N, C-alpha and C positions, 0 to 999 in steps of 0.2 A: 504493500500500500504506500502511496505517496505520503510525504511529510504532511502533517496537519496544516501547516502554514506554507503557502506558496513562497518559494525563494524569490528575492528581488529580480533575478534574471528571468524567472518565469513570468512575472507580472510585466516586466519591461518588454518581454517578447510579445505579450498580448497587446500592449499599447502600440508597439511597432506594427503588428498585424493590422490593427484598426486604422493606424495612420495610413498604411499602404492602401487599404480598402477605400479610403477617402481621398487618395491622391488625385488631384484634378486631371492629371495626364494619364496615369496608368491604373487608376483605381477602378472599382466596380461601379457601373452606371447606376445600379439600383441603390447601392449604399450612398452614392453621391447625391441622389435625389431626396434622401431622407432629411427630415427636420425634427426639431423638438416636438412639434405638433403631431407629425406623422408617427412618432414613436410612442405616443401616449397609450394607445390600445395595446401594442406589443408589451409594454412595461407591465400593464395591468394583467394581461394574459399570462405572462411568464411568472408573475408573482403568484397567481392562483395555481399554476402548475407546480410551483415549488411547494405550495401549501398541500397540494394533493400528495406529492411525494413524501412530505414530512408526515402526513397523516397515515400513509401506507406503511411507514417505518421501513422504507427501502433505502439504505445508504447510497447505493450506486445511483438510483434514480434521483435522490436528493442532490448528490454531487453534480449531476448533469443539469438539473433544473436551477440550482444556485448559480451555476456557470452561466446559464441563459439570463438570469437576473443581472449578474455582473456585466454581461455583455451590454445590457441596456444602459448601465451606468457609464461604461467606457465609451459606448457609442455617443451618448449625449454629451459627454465630456469632450470628445473629439470634435463634435459639431460646434461646441462652445469655443474650442481652440481655433477652429477654422474661421469662426466669426469674430474672433478676438475679444470674446466676452469673459471667458473663464477657461481654466484648464483642469486636468485631472489632479494636478498638484493643489489647486485651490480647493477641490472637493475633499481630497484626503487630508489636507492641512487643516481645513475648518472642522472636519469631523474629529480629528485627533485633539485639537484644541478644546472642542466641546466636551469630549470624554474626560479630559483632564480637569476642565473647569467644573464639571458636574459631579466629580468624584473627589471632593476635598477630603473625604474620610480615607481615601487611599493615597492621594498625592499631596494632601495638605495637612492641616492641623485639626480638622473636624473629626468627630467620632460618631460612628453609626454601627451598632452591633447587630441589628436585625433588619430584615427587608423593609419592615414598616417604618423604621427610623430613617432608612435610606429614602423612602418615598417622601417622607415629610421634609427631609433635607432638600430633595429635588424641587419640591414645590416652592420652598423659600428661595432657592437659587433662581428658578424660573421667574418668580415675582420680582426679584432684584434685577434680572435681565430686562424684563418688561419696563421696569421703572427707568433703567438706564437708557432705554430707547425712547423714553417719553410716552410709554404705553401703560403707565401705572394703573389707569382706570379701564384698561381693556379687559374684557371678560376672559376668564380662564378657558372658556369654551370656544373663543374666537379662533384659536389655532387649530381646531379640529377640522380637517377638510370636509366641506359639505358635499363634495363629489363622491365621498365614500359610499359604498352600499348602505342602505338604510339601517340594517341590523348592526353592521360594524360601527356605524356612526353612533347609534344608540348606546352600544357598549362603551365607546370611547367617552362620550359626554357624561354618561352616568358615572363612569370610573373617576373622571376629573371632578365631578360635583362631590362625590363622596370623599375624595382626597382633600377637598376644601372644607369638609365638615358638614356638608349638606346630606344628612343621612337620617334614617329612622332610629329613634332611641330604643324602640322595641324591635328586636331582630325578626319577630314574626309578623310585624306590621306590613312588610312587603307582600306577604302572602294574602293578608286581608285585603290589600289594595288590588291584587289580581281578582279576587272574588267580587269586589266592588265594581271594578271595570267590566267584568263579564256581565254582571247584572245590568249595567248601563247599556251595553251592546244590545242585550235582549229587549230593553225598554225603549231604545231609540226610535222616535216616531217617523223619521224620514231617512231616505238613503244617504243624504249628506251627513246627518247626525250619526248614522250607523258607521260610516267611514271614519268619522272623527273618533267615535268611541272605540272602534276596533283598533285604531292607531294607538289610543291610550292603553288598551289592553295589551297590545304587543310590546309597548314600552314597559308596562308593569311586569310582564313576563321576563323581559330582558333584565329588569332590576332583580327579579327573583333568582334568575340564573346567576347574577353577580353575587347575590347573597349566599348562594350555595357553592360558590367557587367554580361554577360551570361556565365554560366558554359557549355562549349562546350560538355563535356562528357555527362552531364545530358540532354542537348538539343538533342544530337544524340540518347540517350536512349529513350527519349520521342518520337522522330520521328520513331525509330524502333518499339516501342510499338503501335503507331498509324498505322504504315504500317501493322503490323501483324494483328491487329484488323480489319482493312479495307479489307485486303486480305482474311481473314476468311469470311467476309460478301460476298465478291465476289464469293468465292468458294461455299458458301451456296446457293447463288442465282443461280449459274450454276446447282447445284444439283436439285433445285426446277424445273428447266427447263429441267431436264433429259439430260443435256449435260455436256461437260467438257470445261475447259479453252482452251485446244488445239483445240477443235472443234468450239468454238465461234469465231465470226468475231471480227476484231479489234474494230469496232464501238460498238458492244455489250459489249465488255470488258471495253471500256472506259466509256460507259454509266453506267455499273454496278459499276465501280470505283467511279464515281461522286456521285452515290446514297450512296455508302458506306461512302464517305467523308462527305456528308451532314448529315448522321446518327451519325457521331462521331465528 
């Protein structure tokens, strides 16, 4: 197996490969056409593929997918260099400085013995950074990208709110909130109110997941995968019976579904 950390020569070789791909005279026409905007979707897609590999627990696949994510970083950095706006050294240097600055308990005189103490320290440091930038009154939630998928955004803003001290005093109150929101969905008088109340219910469920220490995104991904597997089994059973889901009775479909659940 290769060393855990790539040697400088390996990384430099990657940068040189990317530079050659973007060479105006001898580079690849497709690579030369790309812009920061055109690489937005590939960056998101490669991130999701890396998450899939991580979830699957397959190291070889994770190595490949993390490489694809790194390619997006290097690609955008080369475009920045070509445009004269920034370089990979700017990206790496700023990241390194941020890591050192936000870990004074490792590189400085601060003390943090638990993960919770570290989180509290981070919030104080981020608040000081916002103040230094003249953003002292800027909401803690303002830095969460609104372009994130809704569930991931909900997790992020709820986590930040809780780190700021906006949380239930009673640990079980979050589950009471879920029941309350479910009742409001059922009682909503109009489609517009139903949508609003259902959104509140989904947010409350995300809060309950956070309280349980469960990643709501991963929980839903798991549920999606189970549903797809079970649905496939139901479809297969219908084919064995020479029928279709549309033709089967409700009782037959429910029975097939229960067998699929038992099998998975």
